[in-house]
N, C-alpha and C positions, 0 to 999 in steps of 0.2 A: 306202536300206539303211544299216544300222549301220556306223559308221567302222571298227570292228574287222573286220567281215566284208568290207568293201571292201579293206582292207589285206591281208586273207587272199587275196582274189581276185587282187590285183595280184602278190603273192608267188608264188602258184602259177602264174599265167600267165607271169611272168618266168622261173621255174625251168624250164618245159618249152618255152619259145619256141624254135622252130627244130629241135626234136628230131625225128628220123625215127622211124617205127614200130619199126625195128630197134633204135635207141638206147633207146627207151622200154621195149622188151622185154628188153634185155640185163641179166642178173643179174651183180652184181659178184663173187659167189662162191656156192658151193653153200650153200643155206639162207638166203641173203640176198634181200631183195625187189628187184625191178627198179623203175624209175621208174613203169611202168604199174601194178605191184602196189601201190606206195605211193599212187598216185592212187586206185586202187580202194578201198583201205583208207579213205582220206579220204571218198570218195564214200559208202561204207557208214556212216561215222560221221555225216555230214550227214543222210543218209536216216533213220538210227536216231533221231537227236535230233528231227527233225521229227515222226516217228511218235510218239515219247514225248510231245511237247507236244500232239499231236492227241489222244492218250489222256487227257491232263490235261484238255483241253477237254471231251471226251466224259464224263469222270467228274464234271465240274462242280466240281472242286477240285484244288488242287496235289497232286501225287503224291510226297510226301517222307516220309522217316523221320528220326528224330533222328540227327545226325552223331556219329560216333565221334571220339575224339581223333586217331586216325590220319588220318581223312578231313579233319578241320579243318586238320591240318598239311599234308597233300597239297594241299588247296585253296589254302592260303596260299602254298605254294611255286609252284604253277602259275599260279593266277589272281592272287594278290597280287604275287608277285615276277616272274612271267612266265618261270619256268624249267621246262622240260620234262625230267624225269630220263630218262636213257638206259637202255636195256636192259630196259624194262618189256615184258611180254608183252601184246599187244593182246587185248581180249576176243574170244571166239570169233566172235560175230556180226559183227565188223568185219574179220575176216581176208579177204584176197583169195581169190576163187573162180574167177578166169579170165574176168571180163567183158572184152570187147574194149576196148582202149585208146581206140579211136575213139569208142565209146559213152560211156565215162567222160568223156573230154575234151569231147565235145559237150554233155554234160548237167551238168557240174560246177557251172557258174555258176547254173544253174536250181535245182540241189539246195541251194546255199547260200542263194539267194533264198527258196526254199520254207521252209527252216529258219528264216530270219530272220522270215518272215511268221508262222509258227506260234508262235515265241517272242513276237512282238509281240502276237498275239491273246491269249495267256495273260497277258501283262503288263497288257493292257487289262482283262481279266476279273478278275484277282486282285491287281493292283498291281505296280508296278515294283520295290518293295523286298521283295516276298514271295519266299521260297524256293519254287520252282515244280516242280522235277523232280530226282530223284536221278540223279547221275552214278555209274556202277558203281564207280569208284575214289575220286572226290572227294566223294561224298555229295551232300546237297541244295545246289542252286545257284539263284541268281536268274537272270533272263534275261540281265542284263548279264554275270554271271559265266560263263554258258554261252557267250556270244559271245566273251568274252576267252579262255576255254579253247580254243575252236575256232581262234582266231587263233594262240595260242601253239603249239598242237598242229600246226596246218597249217604255220606258219613253220618249226617243227622239221623237218617232213618236206620242206619246200621246200629247206632247206639240205642235206638228204640227197640230194635230186635234183641239186642243183648240184654236190655232190661226185661223184656218179656221172657227170655230164657231163664234169667235169674229168679223170676217169680214162679216158674213152673216146677 
């Protein structure tokens, strides 16, 4: 597996290690996500990315559009500098919908591995340097950039989970 995604797995595993189901479900405040909801959000992003790369393979070509200036800047910030801005609204399809925390926890590593495999297949088909798939905010990204995005994004949320643990 890609080193960025291994690092992501370790960060998430460490963040939730030893948390009870009650701790996972506890919301810090009204309108804020619990650790379980954060994990479900990540689960949905991994699943969505894998599906996007599978569509890319089925289409027989990369599924990208020209990047806007705003997208290039956002990609540089997140993928280039490794900074995840706070306060962004998650895309609708990645919002938590109440999957049981046990389901998410038991399948999270498999979802990451499936995403990595889908990205790898597209890289083999279209090249490692090719922009392969559009991110809804960052625009067209290579496979390497997608993996780094998921690491930066996942570590951002792992830190949120660690802050939730400290408050409990």
